[in-house]
Every structure is written in structure tokens, then in C-alpha cells.
C-alpha positions as CSV (number, residue, x, y, z in Angstrom):
1,M,9.1,48.4,24.5
2,G,5.7,47.3,23.4
3,G,4.8,44.3,21.3
4,G,3.9,42.2,24.3
5,A,0.5,41.1,22.9
6,E,2.2,40.2,19.6
7,R,4.9,38.1,21.3
8,T,2.3,36.4,23.4
9,S,0.3,35.6,20.3
10,D,3.6,34.3,18.6
11,V,4.3,32.0,21.6
12,L,0.7,30.7,21.8
13,G,0.8,30.0,18.0
14,A,4.2,28.2,18.4
15,V,2.8,26.1,21.3
16,A,-0.3,25.3,19.4
17,A,1.6,24.2,16.3
18,T,4.0,22.0,18.4
19,L,1.1,20.3,20.1
20,A,-0.8,19.7,16.9
21,K,2.4,18.2,15.4
22,N,3.1,15.9,18.3
23,L,-0.3,14.9,19.6
24,T,-2.9,12.8,17.9
25,A,-6.6,13.5,18.6
26,S,-8.7,10.4,18.9
27,A,-12.4,9.9,19.7
28,T,-11.7,6.5,21.2
29,P,-8.0,6.4,22.1
30,W,-8.4,2.9,23.6
31,S,-9.3,1.5,20.3
32,A,-5.7,1.3,19.1
33,D,-3.7,-1.9,19.6
34,A,-0.8,-0.2,21.3
35,R,-0.5,1.0,24.9
36,R,-2.0,4.5,25.4
37,T,-1.3,7.1,28.0
38,I,-3.9,9.8,28.4
39,A,-3.2,12.9,30.4
40,L,-5.8,15.4,31.3
41,V,-4.5,18.9,32.2
42,G,-6.5,21.9,33.2
43,P,-7.5,24.3,36.0
44,T,-9.1,23.1,39.2
45,G,-12.7,22.2,39.1
46,V,-13.3,21.6,35.4
47,G,-14.0,17.9,35.7
48,K,-10.8,16.2,34.9
49,T,-11.1,13.5,37.6
50,T,-14.6,12.7,36.5
51,A,-13.7,12.7,32.8
52,V,-10.7,10.3,33.3
53,A,-13.0,7.9,35.3
54,K,-15.5,8.0,32.4
55,I,-12.8,7.3,29.9
56,A,-11.5,4.4,31.9
57,A,-15.0,3.0,32.3
58,R,-15.6,3.1,28.5
59,A,-12.2,1.6,27.8
60,L,-13.0,-1.3,30.2
61,L,-16.5,-1.9,28.7
62,E,-15.4,-1.7,25.0
63,T,-12.2,-3.6,25.3
64,Q,-10.4,-6.1,27.5
65,F,-7.5,-3.8,28.1
66,K,-6.1,-3.4,31.5
67,V,-6.6,0.1,32.9
68,G,-4.6,2.0,35.5
69,L,-5.5,5.3,37.1
70,I,-2.8,7.6,38.3
71,T,-3.1,11.0,39.9
72,V,-0.6,13.7,40.6
73,D,-3.2,16.1,42.0
74,T,-1.8,17.2,45.4
75,Y,-3.7,20.5,45.2
76,R,-7.3,19.5,45.9
77,V,-8.1,17.8,49.2
78,G,-9.5,14.3,48.5
79,A,-8.6,14.2,44.8
80,S,-6.6,10.9,45.0
81,D,-9.3,9.4,47.3
82,Q,-11.9,10.2,44.7
83,L,-10.0,8.6,41.9
84,S,-9.2,5.7,44.1
85,R,-12.9,5.2,44.7
86,Y,-13.7,5.4,41.0
87,G,-11.0,2.7,40.5
88,K,-12.5,0.4,43.1
89,I,-15.9,0.6,41.6
90,M,-14.4,-0.3,38.2
91,G,-12.2,-3.0,39.7
92,V,-9.0,-1.3,38.5
């Protein structure tokens, strides 16, 4: 057998290459004229909900775009309530 670490490295390299080819990094994704969808993915407790609220707030302040906040977080208790509260504060 063996080669597990090498295969893992190959898979991670392939995933990274695919993401780099298909995703565009942008310091201000809301500055484009087209509709944008931003997804934050990561482990629990790293600040995704707070980050998306900050991104939405900046987009609202710097543009006249409509902003919508959607969550699929069913793991953490109160996650959707927290995002809902941020939305109400921003009027979205």
C-alpha cells in the first residue's frame, strides 16, 4: 500500500488548481456591475457570520445595491437569529 500522503497531496493540489481556475478573488466583490453571490465556508467559530455582516454593510455603504443575507447554518444554535439581527440593523 503506502502513498497515502502523496495521494492526499495530489488531491489537494487538484482541488486548489480547480478553485483557482473557477473562482475570482476580489478585494471588493460588490464593486462589479453584475450580481454577485458570496459564500463563506469554514469550520464553526471562525467568524463567518460576522464577516458576512461586515461585507454586507460595506456593500451597502459603498453602493446602492440591494443586499440579501442567507444562511444554511443549522449546526450552531442561534446562527440564523444572529444573521437576522444583523440584517435588521442594516435594513436588509
